[in-house]
C-alpha atoms as one frame of an Amber mdcrd trajectory, in Angstrom:
protein
  56.641  53.691 -55.745  56.731  50.458 -57.672  60.533  50.533 -57.831  61.391
  51.737 -54.329  60.251  50.893 -50.858  61.672  51.557 -47.426  60.624  50.302
 -44.011  61.278  52.137 -40.774  59.930  52.327 -37.250  57.771  55.211 -36.114
  60.442  55.922 -33.500  62.904  56.601 -36.362  60.869  59.595 -37.545  62.684
  62.795 -36.629  60.200  65.366 -37.943  56.930  65.571 -39.916  56.251  68.778
 -41.864  52.650  69.499 -42.861  52.929  70.848 -46.417  49.184  71.331 -46.897
  48.155  68.499 -49.221  50.944  66.192 -48.024  53.367  65.468 -45.205  57.140
  65.523 -45.543  58.387  62.802 -43.188  62.070  63.033 -42.211  63.675  59.722
 -41.298  67.380  60.165 -40.734  68.105  56.493 -40.138  67.441  55.585 -43.787
  70.263  55.305 -46.283  68.353  56.050 -49.479  66.387  59.231 -48.786  66.354
  61.934 -46.102  62.556  62.222 -46.228  59.425  60.623 -47.623  56.268  62.215
 -49.011  52.901  61.115 -47.663  49.981  62.466 -49.671  47.063  63.139 -47.312
  44.293  62.036 -49.667  46.001  58.656 -50.168  45.848  57.657 -46.494  43.471
  54.717 -46.422  43.576  53.636 -42.781  42.605  55.926 -39.941  42.095  59.679
 -40.099  44.390  62.663 -40.517  43.721  63.501 -36.874  44.915  60.029 -35.814
  48.017  60.363 -38.016  48.844  63.751 -36.505  48.261  62.431 -32.984  50.922
  59.747 -33.574  53.456  62.428 -34.505  52.154  65.309 -32.376  55.534  65.947
 -30.740  57.303  65.881 -34.143  54.712  67.675 -36.297  55.554  71.111 -37.720
  53.159  73.165 -39.830  54.854  74.706 -42.863  53.408  78.080 -41.849  55.368
  77.824 -38.589  58.727  77.338 -40.336
């Protein structure tokens, strides 16, 4: 958002939940929020397949929960 930003390493991501239109990214090393929302249609670099490949060992489909 315009009033909040947080930076973290990819290695700090604990879990990514595919919520359909967006991803819920859990980063437990942050102090301000337990997770971040990443809206799929707002990704401007790369593809969804590339994004999911980065987090393939941490990606959970909501249907699987």
